[in-house]
N, C-alpha and C positions, 0 to 999 in steps of 0.2 A: 511452686510451693504453695501450700494452703495459706490463705490470708491470716488464719489464726496462728500459724507457725512461722511467720515472716521473721527473719533475723534482723534485728536493728543493730547497726554498728554505730556506736557513738563517737569512736575515735575518727580523726581525720586521716586522709591518705598519707599526709606527711608524718603523722605520729606513728602510723603502722610501719611506714618505710624506715623511720628512725629506730623503731623496735627491732625490725628485721636486721638492721645493721649493728645492733647493740651487743655488748659483751654478755648481757643477761640472756638474750635469746641464743647466743652462741653456746653458753653454758647449758642452757636447757636442751638444746639440740644434742649436745655431746652426751648428756645424761640419758636422753631418750634413745639415742643410737646404741648406748651401752646396754640398755634394756633389751633392745632387739637382738643384740649379739648374745645375750643370755638366753633369750627365747630360742635362738638358732642352736645354741649349744645343748639346750634341753631337748630340742627336736632330734638332734643327732644322737642323743643318748638313749632314745626310746628303744632302738633295736637291741642294744646291749642289755638294757633292763628287761626287755621282753624275754630275752633268752634266759635270764636268771629267775624272773618272777612268774613267767608264763601267764600274763594277764589275758583276759578275753579280748577278742577282736574289737568288740564294742568299746571296751575300756581304752584300748590303744587309739581307736579312731576319735573318741571323745577328747582324749589328751591332745592329739594332734590338732583337732578343731579348736580347742581352747587356746593352744599356742598360736595358731593362725589368727584367731580373733584378737588376741593381745597384740600381735604384730600389726594387724590392720588398724587397731585403735591408736597405736603409736604413730603409724603413718598419717592418720587423720590429724592427730595433734600437731605433727610437724607441718602439716599443710594449712593450719588454721590462719596464720597471718595472710597467706595468699588467698585463701577463701574470703577473708574479710575485704581484701583489696578488690576481689572480683565482685562482691556484693555492692561495694561502694560504686564501682564502675557501672553495674547494672542499674543501681538507683539513679545515677546521673543520667544514663540513657533514658530511663523511664520518665524522669523529670523533663528532659528535652522533648520527648514525644508528647507529654501532657501539655506542654506549652505551645506546641505546634498546632 
């Protein structure tokens, strides 16, 4: 990662682990998973709508790409606590290397 774009995690490993185990994170995960279910339902409806509305191939592909991008964004949001833990671990390893 570019030095200019280095992510700084201010939380401790314990704080992140507590957050992962929290009811708040559980509620957030449930909400985000329901979004993904909605995206899947919308994806499944494309064929039926295409039959009725006769959209262009480009329009259908753009819609499918949009839905895929939304699902990917939700997947990333769901992974953020683990990404933060990984960043902290990498920073710890870097500090060990710098001291050696």
